C-alpha atoms as a printed R data frame, in Angstrom:
    type eleno elety resid chain resno       x       y       z
1   ATOM     1    CA   UNK     A     1 -76.380  21.460  -0.976
2   ATOM     2    CA   UNK     A     2 -74.435  20.241   2.080
3   ATOM     3    CA   UNK     A     3 -70.675  20.360   2.294
4   ATOM     4    CA   UNK     A     4 -70.438  16.551   2.133
5   ATOM     5    CA   UNK     A     5 -72.633  16.396  -0.954
6   ATOM     6    CA   UNK     A     6 -70.683  19.170  -2.659
7   ATOM     7    CA   UNK     A     7 -67.396  17.461  -1.840
8   ATOM     8    CA   UNK     A     8 -68.682  14.162  -3.228
9   ATOM     9    CA   UNK     A     9 -69.801  15.971  -6.357
10  ATOM    10    CA   UNK     A    10 -66.352  17.478  -6.867
11  ATOM    11    CA   UNK     A    11 -64.708  14.081  -6.442
12  ATOM    12    CA   UNK     A    12 -67.013  12.624  -9.081
13  ATOM    13    CA   UNK     A    13 -66.086  15.192 -11.708
14  ATOM    14    CA   UNK     A    14 -64.043  13.773 -14.604
15  ATOM    15    CA   UNK     A    15 -60.398  14.829 -14.512
16  ATOM    16    CA   UNK     A    16 -59.787  15.192 -18.241
17  ATOM    17    CA   UNK     A    17 -59.271  18.923 -17.919
18  ATOM    18    CA   UNK     A    18 -58.195  21.201 -20.747
19  ATOM    19    CA   UNK     A    19 -54.472  22.095 -20.619
20  ATOM    20    CA   UNK     A    20 -53.734  25.559 -19.298
21  ATOM    21    CA   UNK     A    21 -52.259  26.723 -22.573
22  ATOM    22    CA   UNK     A    22 -55.219  25.491 -24.629
23  ATOM    23    CA   UNK     A    23 -58.073  27.589 -25.922
24  ATOM    24    CA   UNK     A    24 -61.222  27.454 -23.756
25  ATOM    25    CA   UNK     A    25 -64.716  27.998 -25.054
26  ATOM    26    CA   UNK     A    26 -66.167  28.523 -21.573
27  ATOM    27    CA   UNK     A    27 -66.452  31.866 -19.819
28  ATOM    28    CA   UNK     A    28 -64.173  32.938 -16.952
29  ATOM    29    CA   UNK     A    29 -65.202  31.637 -13.554
30  ATOM    30    CA   UNK     A    30 -65.804  35.000 -11.859
31  ATOM    31    CA   UNK     A    31 -69.386  35.549 -13.143
32  ATOM    32    CA   UNK     A    32 -70.387  31.969 -12.306
33  ATOM    33    CA   UNK     A    33 -69.003  31.844  -8.756
34  ATOM    34    CA   UNK     A    34 -69.406  34.263  -5.872
35  ATOM    35    CA   UNK     A    35 -66.440  35.967  -4.211
36  ATOM    36    CA   UNK     A    36 -63.690  34.535  -6.416
37  ATOM    37    CA   UNK     A    37 -60.404  36.404  -6.262
38  ATOM    38    CA   UNK     A    38 -57.192  34.609  -7.257
39  ATOM    39    CA   UNK     A    39 -58.960  32.159  -9.603
40  ATOM    40    CA   UNK     A    40 -61.413  34.635 -11.092
41  ATOM    41    CA   UNK     A    41 -59.780  34.520 -14.529
42  ATOM    42    CA   UNK     A    42 -59.651  30.718 -14.690
43  ATOM    43    CA   UNK     A    43 -62.209  28.997 -16.939
44  ATOM    44    CA   UNK     A    44 -65.394  28.129 -15.056
45  ATOM    45    CA   UNK     A    45 -65.021  24.431 -15.881
46  ATOM    46    CA   UNK     A    46 -61.690  24.294 -14.006
47  ATOM    47    CA   UNK     A    47 -62.822  25.573 -10.611
48  ATOM    48    CA   UNK     A    48 -64.112  22.137  -9.561
49  ATOM    49    CA   UNK     A    49 -60.876  20.385 -10.580
50  ATOM    50    CA   UNK     A    50 -58.848  23.095  -8.820
51  ATOM    51    CA   UNK     A    51 -60.758  22.374  -5.603
52  ATOM    52    CA   UNK     A    52 -60.115  18.656  -6.134
53  ATOM    53    CA   UNK     A    53 -56.415  19.404  -6.446
54  ATOM    54    CA   UNK     A    54 -56.365  21.261  -3.117
55  ATOM    55    CA   UNK     A    55 -58.441  18.556  -1.433
56  ATOM    56    CA   UNK     A    56 -56.125  15.769  -2.603
57  ATOM    57    CA   UNK     A    57 -52.926  17.702  -1.839
58  ATOM    58    CA   UNK     A    58 -53.964  18.552   1.741
59  ATOM    59    CA   UNK     A    59 -56.093  15.515   2.572
60  ATOM    60    CA   UNK     A    60 -59.099  17.674   3.515
61  ATOM    61    CA   UNK     A    61 -62.678  18.213   2.377
62  ATOM    62    CA   UNK     A    62 -64.627  21.349   1.487
63  ATOM    63    CA   UNK     A    63 -65.436  22.162   5.128
64  ATOM    64    CA   UNK     A    64 -61.774  22.789   5.850
65  ATOM    65    CA   UNK     A    65 -61.971  26.138   4.024
66  ATOM    66    CA   UNK     A    66 -65.665  26.713   3.318
67  ATOM    67    CA   UNK     A    67 -68.764  27.345   5.415
68  ATOM    68    CA   UNK     A    68 -71.461  24.765   4.698
69  ATOM    69    CA   UNK     A    69 -74.327  26.290   2.751
70  ATOM    70    CA   UNK     A    70 -72.414  29.533   2.270
71  ATOM    71    CA   UNK     A    71 -69.418  28.588   0.186
72  ATOM    72    CA   UNK     A    72 -68.605  32.186  -0.754
73  ATOM    73    CA   UNK     A    73 -68.122  33.285   2.866
74  ATOM    74    CA   UNK     A    74 -64.665  34.285   4.102
75  ATOM    75    CA   UNK     A    75 -65.320  33.282   7.719
76  ATOM    76    CA   UNK     A    76 -62.558  30.674   7.900
77  ATOM    77    CA   UNK     A    77 -58.895  31.602   8.077
78  ATOM    78    CA   UNK     A    78 -57.939  28.532   6.027
79  ATOM    79    CA   UNK     A    79 -59.693  30.003   2.995
80  ATOM    80    CA   UNK     A    80 -57.732  33.238   3.264
81  ATOM    81    CA   UNK     A    81 -54.505  31.261   3.679
82  ATOM    82    CA   UNK     A    82 -55.344  29.168   0.611
83  ATOM    83    CA   UNK     A    83 -55.606  32.331  -1.467
84  ATOM    84    CA   UNK     A    84 -52.219  33.477  -0.209
85  ATOM    85    CA   UNK     A    85 -50.651  30.104  -1.012
86  ATOM    86    CA   UNK     A    86 -52.133  30.036  -4.528
87  ATOM    87    CA   UNK     A    87 -50.702  33.511  -5.124
88  ATOM    88    CA   UNK     A    88 -47.332  32.484  -3.693
89  ATOM    89    CA   UNK     A    89 -46.951  29.321  -5.801
90  ATOM    90    CA   UNK     A    90 -48.062  31.182  -8.938
91  ATOM    91    CA   UNK     A    91 -45.379  33.820  -8.301
92  ATOM    92    CA   UNK     A    92 -42.672  31.180  -7.741
93  ATOM    93    CA   UNK     A    93 -43.632  29.367 -10.928
94  ATOM    94    CA   UNK     A    94 -43.729  32.586 -12.923
95  ATOM    95    CA   UNK     A    95 -40.352  33.767 -11.702
96  ATOM    96    CA   UNK     A    96 -38.423  30.495 -11.692
97  ATOM    97    CA   UNK     A    97 -40.226  28.043 -14.027
98  ATOM    98    CA   UNK     A    98 -41.558  30.139 -16.889
99  ATOM    99    CA   UNK     A    99 -45.113  29.896 -15.571
100 ATOM   100    CA   UNK     A   100 -45.180  26.083 -15.594
101 ATOM   101    CA   UNK     A   101 -46.856  24.642 -12.459
102 ATOM   102    CA   UNK     A   102 -43.730  22.964 -11.058
103 ATOM   103    CA   UNK     A   103 -44.391  24.089  -7.477
104 ATOM   104    CA   UNK     A   104 -47.883  23.242  -6.214
105 ATOM   105    CA   UNK     A   105 -49.826  22.655  -3.003
106 ATOM   106    CA   UNK     A   106 -48.658  19.050  -3.111
107 ATOM   107    CA   UNK     A   107 -44.972  20.033  -3.239
108 ATOM   108    CA   UNK     A   108 -45.039  20.797   0.496
109 ATOM   109    CA   UNK     A   109 -48.252  19.307   1.895
110 ATOM   110    CA   UNK     A   110 -48.073  15.770   0.467
111 ATOM   111    CA   UNK     A   111 -51.530  14.882   1.761
112 ATOM   112    CA   UNK     A   112 -51.245  16.719   5.091
113 ATOM   113    CA   UNK     A   113 -53.124  19.848   6.126
114 ATOM   114    CA   UNK     A   114 -49.893  21.353   7.419
115 ATOM   115    CA   UNK     A   115 -46.693  21.208   5.325
116 ATOM   116    CA   UNK     A   116 -43.753  19.303   6.755
117 ATOM   117    CA   UNK     A   117 -40.729  21.606   7.036
118 ATOM   118    CA   UNK     A   118 -38.447  19.365   9.127
119 ATOM   119    CA   UNK     A   119 -36.817  16.151   7.824
120 ATOM   120    CA   UNK     A   120 -38.061  12.978   9.508
121 ATOM   121    CA   UNK     A   121 -35.761  11.151  11.913
122 ATOM   122    CA   UNK     A   122 -34.734   7.530  11.391
123 ATOM   123    CA   UNK     A   123 -37.126   5.112  13.083
124 ATOM   124    CA   UNK     A   124 -35.077   1.947  12.603
125 ATOM   125    CA   UNK     A   125 -31.477   0.803  13.121
126 ATOM   126    CA   UNK     A   126 -31.393  -0.647   9.623
127 ATOM   127    CA   UNK     A   127 -29.154   1.198   7.233
128 ATOM   128    CA   UNK     A   128 -30.942   3.047   4.412
129 ATOM   129    CA   UNK     A   129 -30.881   1.223   1.097
130 ATOM   130    CA   UNK     A   130 -28.594   2.884  -1.421
131 ATOM   131    CA   UNK     A   131 -30.139   4.257  -4.574
132 ATOM   132    CA   UNK     A   132 -30.118   1.860  -7.498
133 ATOM   133    CA   UNK     A   133 -27.276   2.340  -9.926
134 ATOM   134    CA   UNK     A   134 -28.282   3.816 -13.279
135 ATOM   135    CA   UNK     A   135 -28.544   1.455 -16.221
136 ATOM   136    CA   UNK     A   136 -25.509   1.050 -18.419
137 ATOM   137    CA   UNK     A   137 -25.510   3.628 -21.223
138 ATOM   138    CA   UNK     A   138 -26.252   2.449 -24.751
139 ATOM   139    CA   UNK     A   139 -28.289  -0.594 -23.663
140 ATOM   140    CA   UNK     A   140 -31.726   1.018 -23.687
141 ATOM   141    CA   UNK     A   141 -34.162   0.187 -26.514
142 ATOM   142    CA   UNK     A   142 -35.683   2.945 -28.614
143 ATOM   143    CA   UNK     A   143 -39.336   3.944 -28.338
144 ATOM   144    CA   UNK     A   144 -40.039   2.156 -31.623
145 ATOM   145    CA   UNK     A   145 -38.428  -1.035 -30.339
146 ATOM   146    CA   UNK     A   146 -40.495  -0.899 -27.130
147 ATOM   147    CA   UNK     A   147 -43.688  -0.562 -29.175
148 ATOM   148    CA   UNK     A   148 -42.672  -3.333 -31.583
149 ATOM   149    CA   UNK     A   149 -42.158  -5.675 -28.632
150 ATOM   150    CA   UNK     A   150 -45.577  -4.647 -27.247
151 ATOM   151    CA   UNK     A   151 -47.330  -5.412 -30.539
152 ATOM   152    CA   UNK     A   152 -45.541  -8.764 -30.753
153 ATOM   153    CA   UNK     A   153 -46.464  -9.622 -27.147
154 ATOM   154    CA   UNK     A   154 -50.141  -9.033 -27.922
155 ATOM   155    CA   UNK     A   155 -50.028 -11.442 -30.861
156 ATOM   156    CA   UNK     A   156 -48.667  -9.371 -33.732
157 ATOM   157    CA   UNK     A   157 -50.146  -6.684 -35.958
158 ATOM   158    CA   UNK     A   158 -51.881  -9.095 -38.336
159 ATOM   159    CA   UNK     A   159 -53.648 -10.934 -35.515
160 ATOM   160    CA   UNK     A   160 -54.671  -7.686 -33.838
161 ATOM   161    CA   UNK     A   161 -56.234  -6.342 -37.040
162 ATOM   162    CA   UNK     A   162 -58.403  -9.466 -37.358
163 ATOM   163    CA   UNK     A   163 -60.277  -8.485 -34.184
164 ATOM   164    CA   UNK     A   164 -62.525  -5.444 -34.678
165 ATOM   165    CA   UNK     A   165 -64.892  -5.578 -31.706
166 ATOM   166    CA   UNK     A   166 -65.054  -7.005 -28.214
167 ATOM   167    CA   UNK     A   167 -67.791  -7.683 -25.674
168 ATOM   168    CA   UNK     A   168 -66.603  -8.073 -22.079
169 ATOM   169    CA   UNK     A   169 -68.624  -9.079 -19.034
170 ATOM   170    CA   UNK     A   170 -67.375  -8.857 -15.480
171 ATOM   171    CA   UNK     A   171 -67.645  -6.834 -12.306
172 ATOM   172    CA   UNK     A   172 -66.445  -3.545 -10.896
173 ATOM   173    CA   UNK     A   173 -65.006  -3.600  -7.384
174 ATOM   174    CA   UNK     A   174 -65.190  -0.329  -5.454
175 ATOM   175    CA   UNK     A   175 -65.578   0.525  -1.782
176 ATOM   176    CA   UNK     A   176 -65.856  -3.129  -0.791
177 ATOM   177    CA   UNK     A   177 -68.781  -3.833  -3.110
178 ATOM   178    CA   UNK     A   178 -69.089  -5.662  -6.435
179 ATOM   179    CA   UNK     A   179 -71.356  -4.590  -9.284
180 ATOM   180    CA   UNK     A   180 -71.906  -6.315 -12.658
181 ATOM   181    CA   UNK     A   181 -70.391  -4.451 -15.591
182 ATOM   182    CA   UNK     A   182 -70.412  -4.735 -19.373
183 ATOM   183    CA   UNK     A   183 -67.744  -3.190 -21.596
184 ATOM   184    CA   UNK     A   184 -68.353  -2.938 -25.355
185 ATOM   185    CA   UNK     A   185 -65.560  -1.781 -27.651
186 ATOM   186    CA   UNK     A   186 -65.357  -1.449 -31.419
187 ATOM   187    CA   UNK     A   187 -62.647  -0.317 -33.821
188 ATOM   188    CA   UNK     A   188 -61.405   2.237 -34.361
189 ATOM   189    CA   UNK     A   189 -62.421   4.135 -31.212
190 ATOM   190    CA   UNK     A   190 -65.881   3.393 -29.844
191 ATOM   191    CA   UNK     A   191 -66.468   2.235 -26.295
192 ATOM   192    CA   UNK     A   192 -69.261   2.102 -23.745
193 ATOM   193    CA   UNK     A   193 -69.040   0.879 -20.162
194 ATOM   194    CA   UNK     A   194 -72.365  -0.088 -18.589
195 ATOM   195    CA   UNK     A   195 -72.571  -0.561 -14.832
196 ATOM   196    CA   UNK     A   196 -75.637  -2.652 -13.960
197 ATOM   197    CA   UNK     A   197 -76.760  -1.254 -10.606
198 ATOM   198    CA   UNK     A   198 -80.186  -0.097  -9.397
199 ATOM   199    CA   UNK     A   199 -80.228   1.952 -12.588
200 ATOM   200    CA   UNK     A   200 -77.740   1.301 -15.370
201 ATOM   201    CA   UNK     A   201 -75.042   3.970 -15.692
202 ATOM   202    CA   UNK     A   202 -73.082   4.661 -18.868
203 ATOM   203    CA   UNK     A   203 -69.696   6.124 -19.761
204 ATOM   204    CA   UNK     A   204 -69.185   6.179 -23.526
205 ATOM   205    CA   UNK     A   205 -67.243   7.487 -26.485
206 ATOM   206    CA   UNK     A   206 -69.073   7.245 -29.797
207 ATOM   207    CA   UNK     A   207 -66.053   7.809 -32.027
208 ATOM   208    CA   UNK     A   208 -66.385  11.599 -32.026
209 ATOM   209    CA   UNK     A   209 -67.340  12.648 -28.519
210 ATOM   210    CA   UNK     A   210 -67.933  11.311 -25.046
211 ATOM   211    CA   UNK     A   211 -71.026  11.231 -22.877
212 ATOM   212    CA   UNK     A   212 -72.100  10.029 -19.441
213 ATOM   213    CA   UNK     A   213 -75.514   9.204 -18.048
214 ATOM   214    CA   UNK     A   214 -77.891   7.073 -16.015
215 ATOM   215    CA   UNK     A   215 -80.840   5.172 -17.420
216 ATOM   216    CA   UNK     A   216 -84.034   7.205 -17.222
217 ATOM   217    CA   UNK     A   217 -82.204  10.523 -16.935
218 ATOM   218    CA   UNK     A   218 -80.753  12.898 -19.543
219 ATOM   219    CA   UNK     A   219 -77.177  12.085 -20.529
220 ATOM   220    CA   UNK     A   220 -74.416  14.668 -20.242
221 ATOM   221    CA   UNK     A   221 -72.081  15.426 -23.124
222 ATOM   222    CA   UNK     A   222 -68.441  15.431 -22.118
223 ATOM   223    CA   UNK     A   223 -66.426  18.571 -22.678
224 ATOM   224    CA   UNK     A   224 -63.855  18.606 -25.457
225 ATOM   225    CA   UNK     A   225 -61.041  17.879 -23.016
226 ATOM   226    CA   UNK     A   226 -62.955  15.103 -21.245
227 ATOM   227    CA   UNK     A   227 -63.622  13.535 -24.620
228 ATOM   228    CA   UNK     A   228 -59.904  13.628 -25.443
229 ATOM   229    CA   UNK     A   229 -59.135  11.412 -22.450
230 ATOM   230    CA   UNK     A   230 -62.135   9.169 -23.149
231 ATOM   231    CA   UNK     A   231 -60.987   8.825 -26.744
232 ATOM   232    CA   UNK     A   232 -57.640   7.499 -25.535
233 ATOM   233    CA   UNK     A   233 -59.409   4.799 -23.486
234 ATOM   234    CA   UNK     A   234 -61.558   3.941 -26.502
235 ATOM   235    CA   UNK     A   235 -58.631   3.261 -28.851
236 ATOM   236    CA   UNK     A   236 -59.337  -0.339 -29.859
237 ATOM   237    CA   UNK     A   237 -55.880  -0.945 -31.334
238 ATOM   238    CA   UNK     A   238 -53.840   1.320 -29.046
239 ATOM   239    CA   UNK     A   239 -50.691  -0.685 -29.703
240 ATOM   240    CA   UNK     A   240 -50.977   0.087 -33.422
241 ATOM   241    CA   UNK     A   241 -52.108   3.716 -33.143
242 ATOM   242    CA   UNK     A   242 -50.148   5.154 -30.215
243 ATOM   243    CA   UNK     A   243 -47.419   6.549 -32.506
244 ATOM   244    CA   UNK     A   244 -50.103   8.242 -34.613
245 ATOM   245    CA   UNK     A   245 -51.706   9.738 -31.499
246 ATOM   246    CA   UNK     A   246 -48.368  10.795 -29.990
247 ATOM   247    CA   UNK     A   247 -45.829  11.332 -32.794
248 ATOM   248    CA   UNK     A   248 -43.292  12.691 -30.288
249 ATOM   249    CA   UNK     A   249 -43.374   9.612 -28.042
250 ATOM   250    CA   UNK     A   250 -40.073   9.454 -26.168
251 ATOM   251    CA   UNK     A   251 -38.328   7.211 -23.681
252 ATOM   252    CA   UNK     A   252 -38.412   8.054 -19.991
253 ATOM   253    CA   UNK     A   253 -36.378   6.702 -17.105
254 ATOM   254    CA   UNK     A   254 -36.951   2.982 -16.486
255 ATOM   255    CA   UNK     A   255 -39.088   2.305 -13.405
256 ATOM   256    CA   UNK     A   256 -40.496  -0.666 -11.518
257 ATOM   257    CA   UNK     A   257 -44.236  -1.330 -11.239
258 ATOM   258    CA   UNK     A   258 -45.197  -3.812  -8.494
259 ATOM   259    CA   UNK     A   259 -41.683  -5.224  -8.619
260 ATOM   260    CA   UNK     A   260 -41.657  -5.537 -12.419
261 ATOM   261    CA   UNK     A   261 -38.925  -3.610 -14.257
262 ATOM   262    CA   UNK     A   262 -40.462  -1.457 -16.977
263 ATOM   263    CA   UNK     A   263 -39.476   0.621 -19.964
264 ATOM   264    CA   UNK     A   264 -41.246   4.005 -19.845
265 ATOM   265    CA   UNK     A   265 -42.494   6.091 -22.769
266 ATOM   266    CA   UNK     A   266 -43.801   9.654 -22.415
267 ATOM   267    CA   UNK     A   267 -46.206  11.191 -24.901
268 ATOM   268    CA   UNK     A   268 -47.484  14.712 -25.461
269 ATOM   269    CA   UNK     A   269 -49.599  16.061 -28.307
270 ATOM   270    CA   UNK     A   270 -51.850  19.100 -28.858
271 ATOM   271    CA   UNK     A   271 -55.381  18.521 -27.601
272 ATOM   272    CA   UNK     A   272 -54.493  15.244 -25.884
273 ATOM   273    CA   UNK     A   273 -53.663  14.490 -22.255
274 ATOM   274    CA   UNK     A   274 -50.017  13.975 -21.420
275 ATOM   275    CA   UNK     A   275 -49.476  10.244 -21.033
276 ATOM   276    CA   UNK     A   276 -46.846   7.958 -19.509
277 ATOM   277    CA   UNK     A   277 -46.762   4.298 -20.557
278 ATOM   278    CA   UNK     A   278 -45.022   1.491 -18.651
279 ATOM   279    CA   UNK     A   279 -44.059  -1.712 -20.509
280 ATOM   280    CA   UNK     A   280 -42.728  -4.782 -18.695
281 ATOM   281    CA   UNK     A   281 -39.147  -5.415 -19.814
282 ATOM   282    CA   UNK     A   282 -39.578  -9.191 -19.751
283 ATOM   283    CA   UNK     A   283 -42.967  -9.628 -21.462
284 ATOM   284    CA   UNK     A   284 -43.248  -6.352 -23.365
285 ATOM   285    CA   UNK     A   285 -46.855  -5.927 -22.214
286 ATOM   286    CA   UNK     A   286 -48.350  -2.603 -21.108
287 ATOM   287    CA   UNK     A   287 -48.752  -2.783 -17.320
288 ATOM   288    CA   UNK     A   288 -49.541   0.852 -16.496
289 ATOM   289    CA   UNK     A   289 -50.779   4.028 -18.136
290 ATOM   290    CA   UNK     A   290 -50.821   7.396 -16.367
291 ATOM   291    CA   UNK     A   291 -52.760  10.329 -17.838
292 ATOM   292    CA   UNK     A   292 -52.191  13.840 -16.537
293 ATOM   293    CA   UNK     A   293 -54.923  16.475 -16.477
294 ATOM   294    CA   UNK     A   294 -53.889  20.099 -16.053
295 ATOM   295    CA   UNK     A   295 -55.789  22.286 -13.584
296 ATOM   296    CA   UNK     A   296 -55.130  25.943 -12.652
297 ATOM   297    CA   UNK     A   297 -53.078  24.691  -9.700
298 ATOM   298    CA   UNK     A   298 -51.217  21.685 -11.093
299 ATOM   299    CA   UNK     A   299 -51.537  18.287 -12.746
300 ATOM   300    CA   UNK     A   300 -53.901  15.598 -11.515
301 ATOM   301    CA   UNK     A   301 -52.975  12.009 -12.442
302 ATOM   302    CA   UNK     A   302 -55.224   9.144 -13.479
303 ATOM   303    CA   UNK     A   303 -53.382   5.827 -13.260
304 ATOM   304    CA   UNK     A   304 -54.582   2.601 -14.889
305 ATOM   305    CA   UNK     A   305 -52.823  -0.675 -14.034
306 ATOM   306    CA   UNK     A   306 -53.345  -3.605 -16.417
307 ATOM   307    CA   UNK     A   307 -52.910  -7.256 -15.471
308 ATOM   308    CA   UNK     A   308 -54.310 -10.769 -15.950
309 ATOM   309    CA   UNK     A   309 -53.531 -10.837 -19.674
310 ATOM   310    CA   UNK     A   310 -55.223 -13.752 -21.457
311 ATOM   311    CA   UNK     A   311 -55.163 -14.945 -25.038
312 ATOM   312    CA   UNK     A   312 -58.329 -15.170 -27.115
313 ATOM   313    CA   UNK     A   313 -58.401 -15.802 -30.864
314 ATOM   314    CA   UNK     A   314 -54.658 -15.344 -31.099
315 ATOM   315    CA   UNK     A   315 -54.492 -11.968 -29.326
316 ATOM   316    CA   UNK     A   316 -53.885 -11.022 -25.713
317 ATOM   317    CA   UNK     A   317 -55.880  -8.493 -23.698
318 ATOM   318    CA   UNK     A   318 -55.915  -7.554 -19.997
319 ATOM   319    CA   UNK     A   319 -58.796  -9.060 -18.037
320 ATOM   320    CA   UNK     A   320 -58.153  -6.804 -15.059
321 ATOM   321    CA   UNK     A   321 -57.466  -3.102 -14.765
322 ATOM   322    CA   UNK     A   322 -57.398  -0.802 -11.760
323 ATOM   323    CA   UNK     A   323 -58.063   2.910 -12.145
324 ATOM   324    CA   UNK     A   324 -56.602   5.099  -9.388
325 ATOM   325    CA   UNK     A   325 -56.858   8.842  -8.730
326 ATOM   326    CA   UNK     A   326 -55.798  10.902  -5.720
327 ATOM   327    CA   UNK     A   327 -59.405  10.788  -4.479
328 ATOM   328    CA   UNK     A   328 -60.402   7.184  -5.180
329 ATOM   329    CA   UNK     A   329 -59.903   3.960  -7.087
330 ATOM   330    CA   UNK     A   330 -61.795   1.005  -8.494
331 ATOM   331    CA   UNK     A   331 -60.977  -2.281 -10.212
332 ATOM   332    CA   UNK     A   332 -62.671  -3.938 -13.173
333 ATOM   333    CA   UNK     A   333 -62.289  -7.714 -13.388
334 ATOM   334    CA   UNK     A   334 -63.457  -9.270 -16.635
335 ATOM   335    CA   UNK     A   335 -64.829 -12.813 -16.582
336 ATOM   336    CA   UNK     A   336 -65.748 -13.483 -20.216
337 ATOM   337    CA   UNK     A   337 -64.705 -11.997 -23.550
338 ATOM   338    CA   UNK     A   338 -66.236 -12.387 -26.997
339 ATOM   339    CA   UNK     A   339 -64.103 -11.087 -29.850
340 ATOM   340    CA   UNK     A   340 -65.671  -9.857 -33.088
341 ATOM   341    CA   UNK     A   341 -69.051  -9.647 -31.397
342 ATOM   342    CA   UNK     A   342 -71.808  -8.036 -33.444
343 ATOM   343    CA   UNK     A   343 -72.318  -4.631 -31.830
344 ATOM   344    CA   UNK     A   344 -74.626  -2.052 -33.373
345 ATOM   345    CA   UNK     A   345 -73.147   1.451 -33.439
346 ATOM   346    CA   UNK     A   346 -76.331   2.630 -31.743
347 ATOM   347    CA   UNK     A   347 -75.036   1.054 -28.504
348 ATOM   348    CA   UNK     A   348 -72.416   3.827 -28.328
349 ATOM   349    CA   UNK     A   349 -74.736   6.696 -29.291
350 ATOM   350    CA   UNK     A   350 -75.822   9.280 -26.785
351 ATOM   351    CA   UNK     A   351 -79.552   9.012 -25.932
352 ATOM   352    CA   UNK     A   352 -81.916  11.674 -27.193
353 ATOM   353    CA   UNK     A   353 -82.706  14.541 -24.839
354 ATOM   354    CA   UNK     A   354 -79.164  14.806 -23.562
355 ATOM   355    CA   UNK     A   355 -77.824  17.634 -21.427
356 ATOM   356    CA   UNK     A   356 -75.238  19.741 -23.282
């Protein structure tokens, strides 16, 4: 396998990684990989995501540290330095942050192979803009009020409950190309996305677990942690179930998304990815969701931006969403929607002969 192919493979790996404090069923990485040292005790299924984290933090590919065709070799100084930096950040986090990954590769590198130690000089005569003043205390809505406004903006709880399935047809835009796509969803939490290319590809959650595959080839079952993130995407009535999924949902600092002022809610729950939800203050609609996947080196974000809300059968739904990660992004634009479409549960089921 060439370095470019391996790097592409790592970028394609799902980022719904098991939290560091969760119980793993997989064996430690050391027996599965050659010449591991500082990450030898990490679960084997987190080595790929850890490499993704380094790649995204430094803006490099596998060849920066590894020898093509001989990944275990220590010929390159960058690989030895990487080990030292992993050890250093782990020690800082252990001593100063209770072991939480607050200091990571990205803290200093910010997408550059070499960290920037010197502050940048001003490159314009314009005066820097002062920081925005904090909002007046006591004026912020509660998490429950933010969610109530969201439900109302979508059409209300009664209207939402009248829709139990949805068939969406559109296209996926990635890398300058457009490909037909079909998205089938069904309450309470079943979803399959079918990309119609040379061979149809599938990403699905059948209500209990997730799977991925390509027509004519064995499908792959998602890991437990991957399924947790896929399950969140598959929530048909997210507006009505988010408090059940994240009982400790709390307000965050208000932020702006594409110039739109938003209320922010943060959610954490055992076995589920940490999530941050952004609701437009004016409309109440969800405009952004960010999921965080823990790796041995730090958190990797998956950001989904929702827009082009349209009303069908008394309820609103986004017709456009853009999924962004540190290593890539794509946009899905829906053209037509059919609510309460008849969808057999078999459409969400993993094909026989799957790969575990």
